[in-house]
N, C-alpha and C positions, 0 to 999 in steps of 0.2 A: 579640735579638742584634744590635740596632743601637745606635751610639753609640761604636764604637771608632775608627773611620776618620776621623780629622781630623789636619789640620797642626799644625805648632808655628808659631804665628803670628810669635813673636818672631823666628825665624831667616828669616824670608821678606822681600823685598824688598815695599816697599808696592804696586807695580804688580803682583806675585805676587798678593799676598792679595785686591787688587782684582778681580783676573780670577777668582780662586777664588769671591768672594762673587757676582760677575756670574754664573758659571756655575750656582751654586745657582738664583739668580733666573731663570735661563734654563729650567731645568729645571721650576721651579714654573710658569712661564706655558706650557710645553709642556704641563704634566698639565692645566692648566684647559684648554686647547684641544683636548685628544686624549681625555681620561679624565674630564672634568667638573670643573665649578667647585670642587667641596669637596674633590676627591681629594688636592690638595696639603696637607690637613690632616694627612696621613698622610707625607708628605714627611720625610726626614731629611738631614743633611749628609754621611752615609755615601754618599748617591747621587753626589756631586760624584766621588769616585774613580773610580766606574765611567765616568762621562761623561769625565774627563780621558784614562783610558785608550783609550776609543773614539775620542777626537778626534784621537790620535796617527796614526790611519789614514786620516785625511780631509784633504781640499785645503784647506790653510791659509786659502787666498782665501776659503772658505765660512764663516770662523770670525770673527765680528766684536761688537763691543759697542756698545752704543745707551744713552742715557739714557731712562728711563721711570718710570713710576709703577705701584703696584699698590695693591689693597685694604688690605693690611697695613701700607703706607707711603704713604698718598694725599698727603701733603702735601710731601715730599720726593722729588725725582727721584733715582734711584740707577741705577748700571750694571746693564746686563741684557746676558747673552748673546743674539745673535740666533739664530732657530731654526737648527737644523742636525740632521743625522742622529744625532749622539751624544747631544744633549739630548733628542730625540724617542725614540729607543731606551730612554734611561735612564727617562723619565717612565712610559713604558708598562711597563718592567720593574719598576719599583718600584709601580706600582699591582697589578701581579700579586703581587709579594712582601707588599705591605700586605694583600692580600685574604686571602693563605694564612695570614698572622701573625694575623689577626684569627679566623679559622677555629680555629687553635691557642688562641688566648687564650680563645675561647668554650668550647672543650672542657676547658680546663684550669684556668681561673681559678675564683674564687669567684662567688656569685649577684650580687653588687652590682657587680662588673666585668663580668659577662656582661650585665646589663641596661643597664650604661652603654655598651656596645659596640653594642647593638641598632639604634640610629639611623645606625650607620656602615654596616651591613650592606649595605642597597640602594645606597649610594655607592660601595662597592669593588666589589659585583657589577656595577654599570653600567661602573666603570672596568676591571674585567675584560673585559666584553664587548666594549669599544672597543678592546682589545689582542688581538682575536682573531687577528691574522696571526701572532702568535706562539704558536699552538698547540701546535707540537712542543716550544717551549720551556717553556710551562706543564705540559706532560707530563712532561717531566723535573724540573720543581720539585714536582709532586706526589709523583713517584715516590720523590725523595730525602727529602723532609720524612715521607713515609711510612716509609721504611726509617729515618729517625732515630726515628720512634713506636715502630717494632717494636723496636729496641734498647733503647728506655726500658722497654718492656713487660717486656722479658728481663732488667732490671736489669744492663745490660752496665757492667762496672766499668774496661772499657779507654777512655781518654779519646780516644786515638788511633783506635780502631775507631769511635766515636760521631761524632769529628769529621770521619771519612773522607766520608761522604755529603754532608755540608754543604760541605765542599771541592769535591765533585764538582759540587754545584750551582751553587756561584760561578765554578767553571772553565767551566761551560756558558754562564753568563751572560756572562761577559767574551770568550768567544771565539765566539759565536753568529754566524754569517753570514759568518766570517772562514775563510780557507784557508790551507794550507801551512804555512810557519814562523810566519806572523802568529797563526794558530790555536793552535799548539802553545804559544808563548811565553805569549800571553794565558790559554792554559786552565791553564797552570802557574801563573801569577801569581794567578789567582782561586781556584785549588785550595789554595794555600797561604796565602791571606788567609782562605779560608773554615774552614781548620782552625784558625789562629790566633784568628778570631773566637769559634768555639765554644768552643774551651779557655780562652781569656781570661775569656769570659763565664761559664763554669761555675766558674772560680777565683774571679772576683770575688762570685758568689753562694753560695759555699761556706756561709758561716755562716748565712745567711738558709735556704736549701735545707735544711742539717742542723736547724734548728730546727722548719721547716715539715713535714719528712718527705717534701719534693720530692725528684724523680730529680734526682742529679747524680753523674756517674761519679767525680769526685774524693772525694766523701763515701764512695762504696761501696769506693774504692780503699784510703782511707785510714781506714775501718772509724768513720767518723764523729767521729773524734777532732780537735781542735784542730790547726790546721796549725803544725808547728814550723818554726823558721828554715830548717832543712835542707829541709823539705818545699816551702817558697816558692822556696828557691834552685833546686830540681829543676823546679819549674813554670815558673819564669821562664827558667831556660837552654834549656828545651824550646820556648818561645814565643820567644826571641830567635833561636832556630836556624830557626823559620819565616820570621822577617823576612830572616835571611840568605839563605834559599832564595828569597824574593820578589825580594830585591836581584839575585841572580844572573838572574832572567828579565828583570827590568827593563834590566839590563846588556845584553841581546840585543834591546831594542825599538830599532828606528830613529826617532828622534826628528825626523829631516828638518830639523834646524835650529831646532826650537821650543824656545828655552830656558826660556821660561815654563812650559811643559807638563812639560818634563823636571825642573825645579826643584820644581814642586809634587808630582809623582809620587815624586820621591825623598825630598822632605821628610816626606811622609806616612809612607812605610816606615821611614826613617831615625829620624826624630824624633818623629813624632805617634803611631805605634804604641806605640815604647818609652815613650813619656811615660804610656800606657795602664796601664804594667804598675807604676807608682808604689805601687799598693795592695798590692803583694806585698813588695817590699822595695827602698827607694829607694837604700839603699848597696850593693846587691848588685853583683859584680861582672858584666860582660856579656862572655863569653868569644865571640870571633868576631862582636862586636857590628859592624853595620855603622856608618860613621862619620857625623858630622854634614855636613849640606851647608856649603860653604865660603861 
């Protein structure tokens, strides 16, 4: 379910996109430091959005960028976010998510895929152990993924029902450790993002899941028939509505004057996520769609 949460680079300022990439590098370095040198192999750019949202609640004086080198890019120094609470939290959380994604793949995929994943098992198990201070959060991850698995076993044809526990999972990740209004707003943001990711992923995999006979609530709902243009418009409208609800949550965030964080977060929701829906219908109208960043 990873790969949907990206910005639209063309509508960002150069300094904004540079900060985005520096945040990714900062998370990568934190994973090496806290969950093992090989754990960044399982890192995705989706992690940056979580880190950006968590940075909203940090002392901006603690957030800085420096030039550095890494094993992936040893010859050229590149900007990297200095260690902070947001990148440390994101690194450990994504190590946990990668561990459970590996478990899911080992259970669901074919023999060749399972064999290919075996070397990753001790790496992610070690990463999970290093993130032990988030045991209560891990319990939520395990519970919600188990709930999704149960719905799949029951052949649930409701996309909204299946997406609900994944939304609750991301809601817990975004709001963990926060209190009051901050927890409420970030939980809602994570919840809507989780529902978007689950539903968009199911829609994108429709043809392949139909051919392979894999579980997909859309395939069950549309009885395995090819998606019509009307079907695609209905799916897209529902996904755009989740983006609109994310926008409502973001509007309640206090960015405390951080224009870069605000621009990146809004860009991802208004532009990046909507761009991921091009596979449905590029020319489809987007009722109540959030506008692009000026």
